[in-house]
C-alpha positions as CSV (number, residue, x, y, z in Angstrom):
1,M,0.0,0.0,0.0
2,T,1.3,3.4,-0.9
3,A,1.9,5.7,2.0
4,P,-0.3,8.9,2.1
5,R,1.4,12.0,0.9
6,A,2.1,15.0,3.3
7,A,-0.6,17.6,3.7
8,N,-1.1,20.4,1.1
9,R,-0.6,22.9,3.9
10,P,-1.6,26.2,2.3
11,E,-4.8,24.7,0.8
12,L,-5.6,22.7,3.9
13,S,-5.4,25.8,6.1
14,A,-7.5,27.9,3.7
15,F,-10.1,25.2,3.3
16,L,-10.6,24.6,7.0
17,R,-10.8,28.3,7.8
18,A,-13.4,28.8,5.0
19,M,-15.5,25.8,6.1
20,R,-15.3,26.9,9.8
21,A,-16.4,30.4,8.9
22,R,-19.6,29.3,7.2
23,V,-21.0,27.2,10.1
24,R,-23.1,29.0,12.7
25,P,-23.1,27.7,16.2
26,E,-26.9,26.9,16.1
27,D,-26.2,24.8,13.0
28,V,-24.4,22.3,15.1
29,G,-26.3,22.5,18.4
30,L,-24.0,25.0,20.2
31,P,-25.3,28.2,22.0
32,D,-24.3,31.5,20.3
33,I,-22.9,33.3,23.3
34,G,-21.2,36.7,23.0
35,R,-20.2,38.7,20.0
36,R,-17.8,37.1,17.5
37,R,-15.1,39.0,15.8
38,T,-15.3,36.8,12.7
39,P,-18.3,34.7,11.4
40,G,-18.6,31.0,12.0
41,L,-17.3,28.6,14.6
42,R,-14.3,29.2,16.8
43,R,-11.4,26.7,16.7
44,Q,-12.2,25.4,20.2
45,E,-15.8,24.7,19.1
46,V,-14.7,22.6,16.2
47,A,-12.3,20.8,18.5
48,Q,-15.1,20.2,20.9
49,L,-17.4,18.8,18.3
50,A,-14.8,16.6,16.8
51,A,-13.6,15.3,20.2
52,V,-10.0,16.4,19.7
53,S,-7.8,18.8,21.6
54,I,-7.8,22.5,20.7
55,D,-4.0,22.3,20.3
56,W,-4.3,19.5,17.8
57,Y,-7.0,21.2,15.8
58,I,-4.9,24.4,15.6
59,R,-2.0,22.4,14.3
60,L,-4.2,20.7,11.8
61,E,-5.5,24.0,10.5
62,Q,-1.9,25.1,10.2
63,G,-0.8,21.9,8.4
64,R,1.5,20.8,11.3
65,V,0.2,17.4,12.3
66,G,1.9,15.2,9.7
67,V,-0.6,12.8,8.1
68,P,-3.9,12.7,10.1
69,G,-5.9,9.5,10.4
70,T,-9.1,8.9,8.4
71,A,-11.3,8.6,11.5
72,V,-10.3,12.0,12.9
73,L,-10.7,13.7,9.6
74,D,-14.2,12.3,9.4
75,A,-14.8,13.7,12.9
76,V,-13.7,17.1,11.7
77,S,-15.8,16.7,8.5
78,Q,-18.9,16.0,10.7
79,A,-18.1,18.9,13.0
80,L,-17.9,21.3,10.0
81,N,-21.1,19.8,8.3
82,L,-19.1,19.0,5.2
83,S,-20.8,17.5,2.1
84,E,-19.5,14.2,0.7
85,A,-17.6,16.2,-2.0
86,E,-16.0,18.4,0.7
87,R,-15.1,15.4,2.9
88,H,-13.4,13.9,-0.1
89,H,-11.5,17.1,-0.8
90,L,-10.4,17.3,2.9
91,H,-9.0,13.8,2.8
92,L,-7.1,14.6,-0.4
93,I,-5.5,17.8,0.8
94,A,-4.8,16.4,4.4
95,R,-3.7,12.9,3.5
96,G,-3.1,12.8,-0.2
97,E,-5.6,10.0,-0.7
98,A,-9.3,9.6,-1.1
99,P,-11.3,8.7,2.1
100,P,-12.8,5.3,2.7
101,A,-16.3,4.9,1.4
102,R,-19.0,5.8,3.8
103,H,-21.0,3.0,5.3
104,V,-24.3,2.4,3.5
105,P,-26.9,0.6,5.6
106,A,-28.3,-2.6,4.3
107,P,-31.7,-2.1,2.8
108,A,-34.9,-3.2,4.5
109,S,-36.7,-5.9,2.6
110,G,-39.3,-5.0,0.0
111,S,-42.1,-6.6,2.1
112,L,-41.1,-4.5,5.1
113,Q,-41.1,-1.3,3.1
114,H,-44.5,-2.2,1.7
115,L,-45.7,-2.7,5.3
116,L,-44.4,0.8,6.3
117,R,-46.3,2.4,3.4
118,S,-49.5,0.6,4.4
119,M,-49.4,2.4,7.7
120,P,-49.9,6.0,6.6
121,A,-51.3,7.2,10.0
122,T,-48.8,5.4,12.2
123,P,-45.1,6.5,12.4
124,A,-43.0,3.5,11.8
125,W,-39.4,2.8,10.7
126,I,-36.8,0.1,10.4
127,L,-33.5,0.2,12.3
128,D,-30.5,-2.2,12.1
129,F,-28.5,-3.2,15.2
130,R,-26.4,-0.1,14.9
131,F,-29.5,2.1,15.2
132,D,-29.1,3.2,11.6
133,V,-32.4,4.1,9.8
134,L,-33.0,1.7,6.9
135,A,-36.5,2.7,6.0
136,H,-39.4,4.8,7.2
137,N,-42.9,5.9,6.2
138,E,-44.1,9.5,5.7
139,A,-45.8,9.5,9.1
140,A,-42.4,9.1,10.8
141,V,-41.1,12.1,8.8
142,A,-44.1,14.1,9.9
143,L,-43.4,13.2,13.5
144,F,-39.6,13.5,13.5
145,G,-39.1,16.2,10.9
146,P,-37.2,16.2,7.6
147,G,-33.9,15.4,9.3
148,F,-35.2,11.9,9.9
149,A,-33.8,10.1,6.9
150,V,-32.5,6.8,5.7
151,G,-28.8,6.5,6.5
152,G,-29.2,8.5,9.7
153,N,-28.5,7.1,13.2
154,T,-31.0,7.6,16.1
155,A,-28.5,7.1,18.9
156,R,-26.2,10.0,18.0
157,P,-28.7,12.8,18.3
158,L,-30.2,11.3,21.4
159,F,-26.9,11.7,23.3
160,L,-25.2,14.5,21.3
161,D,-28.0,16.9,20.4
162,P,-28.6,19.2,23.4
163,G,-32.2,19.7,22.2
164,A,-33.0,16.0,22.7
165,R,-33.4,16.5,26.5
166,D,-35.9,19.3,25.9
167,F,-38.1,17.1,23.6
168,Q,-37.7,13.8,25.5
169,L,-39.2,14.5,28.9
170,D,-38.2,10.9,29.9
171,W,-34.7,11.4,28.4
172,T,-32.8,9.5,31.1
173,R,-34.9,6.4,30.9
174,I,-35.0,6.4,27.1
175,A,-31.2,7.1,26.9
176,R,-30.4,4.3,29.3
177,E,-32.5,1.9,27.3
178,H,-30.4,2.8,24.2
179,V,-27.2,2.1,26.2
180,G,-28.4,-1.3,27.2
181,N,-29.5,-2.2,23.7
182,L,-26.2,-1.1,22.2
183,R,-24.3,-3.3,24.7
184,A,-26.5,-6.3,23.8
185,N,-26.1,-5.6,20.1
186,L,-22.3,-5.2,20.3
187,T,-22.2,-8.6,22.1
188,R,-24.0,-10.2,19.1
189,H,-21.8,-8.3,16.6
190,P,-18.4,-8.0,18.2
191,D,-16.5,-7.7,14.9
192,D,-18.7,-5.0,13.4
193,P,-16.5,-1.9,13.1
194,R,-19.5,0.5,12.7
195,I,-21.1,-0.3,16.0
196,R,-17.7,-0.2,17.7
197,D,-17.1,3.2,16.2
198,L,-20.5,4.4,17.4
199,V,-20.0,3.2,21.0
200,D,-16.4,4.7,21.1
201,E,-17.7,8.0,19.8
202,L,-20.6,8.2,22.3
203,R,-18.2,7.3,25.1
204,R,-15.9,10.1,24.1
205,K,-18.5,12.8,23.6
206,S,-21.3,12.0,26.1
207,P,-20.4,11.7,29.9
208,D,-23.8,10.2,30.5
209,F,-23.3,7.5,27.9
210,A,-19.8,6.7,29.3
211,T,-21.1,6.4,32.8
212,W,-24.0,4.1,31.9
213,W,-21.9,2.1,29.5
214,D,-19.5,1.3,32.4
215,D,-22.2,0.1,34.7
216,Q,-22.6,-2.9,32.4
217,T,-26.4,-2.5,31.8
218,V,-27.8,-4.9,29.2
219,Q,-31.4,-4.9,28.0
220,E,-33.6,-5.4,24.9
221,R,-35.8,-2.4,24.3
222,T,-39.2,-3.8,23.3
223,N,-42.0,-1.4,24.4
224,G,-43.0,1.4,26.7
225,T,-44.5,4.8,27.1
226,K,-42.7,8.1,26.8
227,R,-43.6,11.8,27.0
228,V,-42.4,14.4,24.5
229,L,-42.7,18.1,24.4
230,H,-43.8,19.6,21.1
231,P,-43.4,23.3,20.7
232,A,-46.9,23.8,19.3
233,G,-48.8,20.7,20.5
234,G,-47.4,20.6,24.1
235,V,-46.8,17.4,26.0
236,L,-47.7,14.2,24.1
237,T,-47.8,10.8,25.6
238,L,-46.7,8.1,23.1
239,R,-46.4,4.4,23.2
240,Y,-43.5,2.7,21.4
241,D,-43.2,-0.9,20.3
242,V,-40.0,-2.4,18.9
243,L,-40.5,-5.7,17.0
244,A,-37.6,-8.0,15.9
245,V,-37.6,-8.9,12.2
246,Q,-37.3,-12.7,12.1
247,D,-35.2,-13.1,9.0
248,G,-31.7,-13.2,10.5
249,S,-30.9,-9.6,9.7
250,D,-31.1,-8.3,13.3
251,Q,-33.3,-5.5,12.2
252,R,-36.1,-3.9,14.2
253,L,-39.5,-2.4,13.3
254,S,-40.3,0.6,15.5
255,V,-43.8,1.9,15.8
256,I,-45.3,4.9,17.6
257,T,-48.9,5.1,18.7
258,P,-50.7,7.7,20.9
259,A,-51.3,6.8,24.6
260,D,-54.3,9.1,25.2
261,A,-57.1,10.9,23.3
262,R,-55.4,14.3,23.2
263,S,-52.1,12.9,22.0
264,E,-54.0,11.0,19.3
265,D,-55.6,14.2,18.1
266,V,-52.3,16.2,18.0
267,L,-50.5,13.3,16.3
268,R,-53.2,13.0,13.7
269,S,-53.0,16.8,13.0
270,L,-49.2,16.7,12.7
271,I,-49.3,13.8,10.3
272,S,-52.0,15.4,8.2
273,R,-50.1,18.7,8.0
274,G,-46.7,17.0,7.7
275,G,-45.5,19.0,10.7
276,G,-42.2,17.9,12.2
277,L,-41.8,16.9,15.8
278,R,-38.1,16.6,16.7
279,V,-38.1,13.4,18.7
280,V,-35.2,11.0,18.8
281,G,-35.3,7.4,20.1
């Protein structure tokens, strides 16, 4: 294998500064506190989002870190909200080689996708054992908002999006269920690099996740009730059911139903209007 070339330092510095300048704090879930002399994120904010030291990020932006690894470049790409073309460019100028292909979740079966479409009034979606979204119906998009998309992951925003705690009124219980599920899933798939990367990332970036991971909780999330706070509809009480797909794929069908008459009325209105409720988990 050919060794990566050294960084193109002038272009790397200019590119990272330009990408940082275009991202607003609110775009990445950070509070916009105080006046900024220049637009965009501060270096320490990028370092925080990418889970690297501020000293390392400054040296990266100056082209003084040698050849950075692919994983840390992808963390910087995510922190800066880079497109796939921009991520590719960053790897080329920082490492001298193209990045590894992004993971594409395995598709849900045609019969499951037909089942989702046949439930227009019931938010439903398919997850794999990594909590990657494989398929969903339009009702799920109406509930979760347009950011809920195939290829996304439901565990990351639950722990890393500060707004998740405001929407999930039972955040601690729901989050701990996810930790227990991820441990059980990792035990079944110990050689899967994607789930290992997800767990490692959440342990680095979420103190709550790290604490609960270390207490060795294991559980299978199957059903329950949770409360969410919608900015227009107020508090909704929802039931969730998680059903295993019995085809050896280790996929799960998740379904949301209202738990009381008021929640049913509000949920029906959201789905008919296509209004987005930002709920994760």
